[in-house]
MDAnalysis code that builds the backbone (N, CA, C; Angstrom):
import MDAnalysis as mda
import numpy as np

u = mda.Universe.empty(216, n_residues=72, atom_resindex=np.repeat(np.arange(72), 3), trajectory=True)
u.add_TopologyAttr("name", ["N", "CA", "C"] * 72)
u.add_TopologyAttr("resid", np.arange(1, 73))
u.add_TopologyAttr("resname", ["MET", "ILE", "LEU", "ILE", "THR", "LEU", "LYS", "GLU", "LEU", "LEU", "LEU", "LYS", "LYS", "ASP", "MET", "THR", "ILE", "SER", "GLU", "LEU", "SER", "ARG", "LEU", "THR", "GLY", "MET", "SER", "ARG", "SER", "THR", "ILE", "THR", "LEU", "ILE", "ARG", "ASP", "ASN", "LYS", "THR", "LYS", "ASN", "ILE", "ASP", "PHE", "ASP", "SER", "ILE", "ASP", "LYS", "LEU", "CYS", "ARG", "ILE", "LEU", "SER", "CYS", "LYS", "PRO", "GLY", "ASP", "PHE", "ILE", "GLU", "TYR", "ILE", "ASP", "LYS", "GLU", "GLU", "LYS", "GLY", "LYS"])
u.atoms.positions = np.array([
    [101.518, 104.819, 117.484],
    [102.250, 105.581, 116.494],
    [103.306, 104.651, 115.875],
    [103.414, 104.703, 114.590],
    [104.423, 103.922, 113.878],
    [105.617, 104.828, 113.598],
    [106.796, 104.347, 113.951],
    [108.028, 105.101, 113.750],
    [108.937, 104.307, 112.819],
    [109.432, 104.968, 111.804],
    [110.358, 104.337, 110.864],
    [111.779, 104.680, 111.301],
    [112.595, 103.650, 111.492],
    [113.978, 103.857, 111.932],
    [114.964, 103.473, 110.822],
    [114.572, 103.751, 109.596],
    [115.411, 103.425, 108.444],
    [116.732, 104.185, 108.490],
    [116.705, 105.398, 108.991],
    [117.924, 106.206, 109.066],
    [119.008, 105.485, 109.872],
    [118.625, 104.953, 111.025],
    [119.563, 104.244, 111.882],
    [120.065, 102.955, 111.223],
    [119.148, 102.251, 110.536],
    [119.531, 101.013, 109.865],
    [120.513, 101.295, 108.731],
    [120.281, 102.360, 107.981],
    [121.209, 102.722, 106.908],
    [122.588, 103.053, 107.469],
    [122.626, 103.724, 108.601],
    [123.911, 104.022, 109.237],
    [124.632, 102.735, 109.644],
    [123.897, 101.794, 110.238],
    [124.478, 100.508, 110.634],
    [125.031, 99.749, 109.437],
    [124.302, 99.819, 108.325],
    [124.695, 99.087, 107.118],
    [125.693, 99.877, 106.267],
    [126.000, 101.105, 106.713],
    [126.925, 101.980, 105.979],
    [126.472, 102.126, 104.518],
    [125.186, 102.462, 104.350],
    [124.599, 102.580, 103.020],
    [123.962, 103.950, 102.849],
    [124.113, 104.517, 101.680],
    [123.513, 105.816, 101.383],
    [122.142, 105.621, 100.743],
    [121.382, 106.687, 100.733],
    [120.084, 106.658, 100.063],
    [120.270, 106.397, 98.571],
    [121.286, 106.992, 97.990],
    [121.544, 106.780, 96.556],
    [121.803, 105.313, 96.257],
    [122.602, 104.667, 97.095],
    [122.905, 103.258, 96.883],
    [121.648, 102.403, 97.079],
    [120.880, 102.699, 98.122],
    [119.646, 101.954, 98.372],
    [118.661, 102.149, 97.222],
    [118.595, 103.345, 96.699],
    [117.719, 103.632, 95.565],
    [118.120, 102.803, 94.355],
    [119.403, 102.760, 94.078],
    [119.909, 101.998, 92.934],
    [119.611, 100.508, 93.092],
    [119.815, 99.981, 94.291],
    [119.632, 98.549, 94.527],
    [118.165, 98.117, 94.580],
    [117.287, 99.000, 95.047],
    [115.864, 98.645, 95.172],
    [115.041, 99.054, 93.963],
    [115.526, 100.034, 93.219],
    [114.738, 100.578, 92.115],
    [113.721, 101.603, 92.599],
    [113.745, 101.910, 93.887],
    [112.850, 102.924, 94.450],
    [113.487, 104.295, 94.257],
    [112.667, 105.323, 94.115],
    [113.223, 106.663, 93.910],
    [113.857, 107.181, 95.204],
    [114.837, 108.055, 95.028],
    [115.492, 108.677, 96.188],
    [114.475, 109.433, 97.026],
    [113.538, 110.110, 96.359],
    [112.551, 110.900, 97.103],
    [111.640, 110.012, 97.946],
    [111.265, 108.852, 97.418],
    [110.439, 107.915, 98.183],
    [111.194, 107.409, 99.406],
    [112.432, 107.012, 99.217],
    [113.246, 106.514, 100.327],
    [113.470, 107.612, 101.359],
    [113.700, 108.836, 100.909],
    [113.900, 109.957, 101.833],
    [112.643, 110.198, 102.663],
    [111.475, 110.149, 102.029],
    [110.220, 110.320, 102.770],
    [110.049, 109.229, 103.821],
    [110.378, 107.996, 103.454],
    [110.284, 106.891, 104.407],
    [111.286, 107.102, 105.535],
    [112.517, 107.395, 105.179],
    [113.574, 107.582, 106.178],
    [113.239, 108.681, 107.181],
    [112.621, 109.752, 106.692],
    [112.334, 110.915, 107.535],
    [110.951, 110.871, 108.191],
    [110.286, 109.707, 108.114],
    [108.950, 109.546, 108.714],
    [107.953, 110.566, 108.178],
    [108.030, 110.881, 106.900],
    [107.140, 111.860, 106.288],
    [106.193, 111.237, 105.279],
    [106.104, 109.930, 105.291],
    [105.189, 109.254, 104.386],
    [103.967, 108.793, 105.169],
    [102.839, 108.756, 104.528],
    [101.596, 108.319, 105.171],
    [101.454, 106.801, 105.138],
    [102.099, 106.162, 104.153],
    [102.014, 104.705, 104.045],
    [103.209, 104.150, 103.290],
    [103.437, 102.871, 103.506],
    [104.487, 102.156, 102.777],
    [103.849, 100.869, 102.282],
    [103.930, 100.610, 100.976],
    [103.304, 99.399, 100.458],
    [104.195, 98.176, 100.733],
    [103.575, 97.008, 100.697],
    [104.281, 95.768, 101.004],
    [105.436, 95.513, 100.043],
    [105.286, 95.907, 98.792],
    [106.352, 95.728, 97.810],
    [107.599, 96.516, 98.225],
    [107.398, 97.732, 98.719],
    [108.531, 98.547, 99.169],
    [109.184, 97.944, 100.405],
    [108.365, 97.481, 101.343],
    [108.909, 96.832, 102.545],
    [109.712, 95.604, 102.144],
    [109.179, 94.822, 101.209],
    [109.873, 93.631, 100.731],
    [111.229, 93.984, 100.126],
    [111.258, 95.003, 99.275],
    [112.514, 95.425, 98.645],
    [113.527, 95.880, 99.684],
    [113.074, 96.684, 100.648],
    [113.982, 97.174, 101.690],
    [114.537, 96.012, 102.509],
    [113.681, 95.074, 102.880],
    [114.134, 93.922, 103.663],
    [115.125, 93.060, 102.882],
    [114.836, 92.850, 101.621],
    [115.710, 92.012, 100.790],
    [117.090, 92.636, 100.646],
    [117.141, 93.921, 100.319],
    [118.416, 94.592, 100.086],
    [119.182, 94.821, 101.386],
    [118.468, 95.132, 102.462],
    [119.132, 95.419, 103.737],
    [119.313, 94.165, 104.596],
    [118.884, 93.016, 104.081],
    [118.982, 91.744, 104.816],
    [118.437, 91.889, 106.233],
    [117.169, 92.297, 106.307],
    [116.565, 92.537, 107.608],
    [115.100, 92.121, 107.583],
    [114.441, 92.303, 108.704],
    [113.010, 92.063, 108.829],
    [112.317, 93.408, 109.000],
    [111.014, 93.502, 108.695],
    [110.316, 94.780, 108.850],
    [110.483, 95.399, 110.239],
    [110.502, 94.560, 111.263],
    [110.652, 95.060, 112.627],
    [112.003, 95.701, 112.904],
    [112.944, 95.530, 111.986],
    [114.252, 96.164, 112.158],
    [114.225, 97.649, 111.807],
    [113.176, 98.088, 111.091],
    [113.093, 99.516, 110.763],
    [111.681, 100.094, 110.913],
    [110.748, 99.282, 111.407],
    [109.400, 99.770, 111.690],
    [109.121, 99.476, 113.161],
    [108.821, 100.514, 113.914],
    [108.625, 100.377, 115.348],
    [107.264, 100.942, 115.739],
    [106.605, 100.285, 116.682],
    [105.333, 100.776, 117.194],
    [105.562, 101.391, 118.563],
    [105.075, 102.622, 118.759],
    [105.160, 103.292, 120.042],
    [103.740, 103.687, 120.447],
    [103.321, 103.218, 121.588],
    [101.994, 103.540, 122.114],
    [101.999, 104.985, 122.584],
    [101.204, 105.837, 121.948],
    [101.159, 107.262, 122.298],
    [100.789, 107.477, 123.750],
    [99.886, 106.670, 124.251],
    [99.463, 106.812, 125.639],
    [100.587, 106.453, 126.599],
    [101.341, 105.417, 126.280],
    [102.458, 104.988, 127.129],
    [103.602, 105.999, 127.054],
    [103.813, 106.549, 125.864],
    [104.906, 107.506, 125.657],
    [104.707, 108.748, 126.527],
    [103.466, 109.160, 126.701],
    [103.162, 110.359, 127.473],
    [103.279, 110.172, 128.980],
    [103.396, 108.940, 129.436],
    [103.441, 108.681, 130.884],
    [104.822, 108.831, 131.452],
])
């Protein structure tokens, strides 16, 4: 299972969705869907924009959790 931890990263960076939207050119609704783990996919261009603006790597807000391990 892929988990997006953008919410936590935004809190660490003290950044709002509105500010991130303005800086990336991505819509607020797209960022909200990503932040809330309600998107089915994220394209590489969006990941690139988020990493550039947040000065981070994809692994800083994308986490893999093994469903089988989680249940144990």
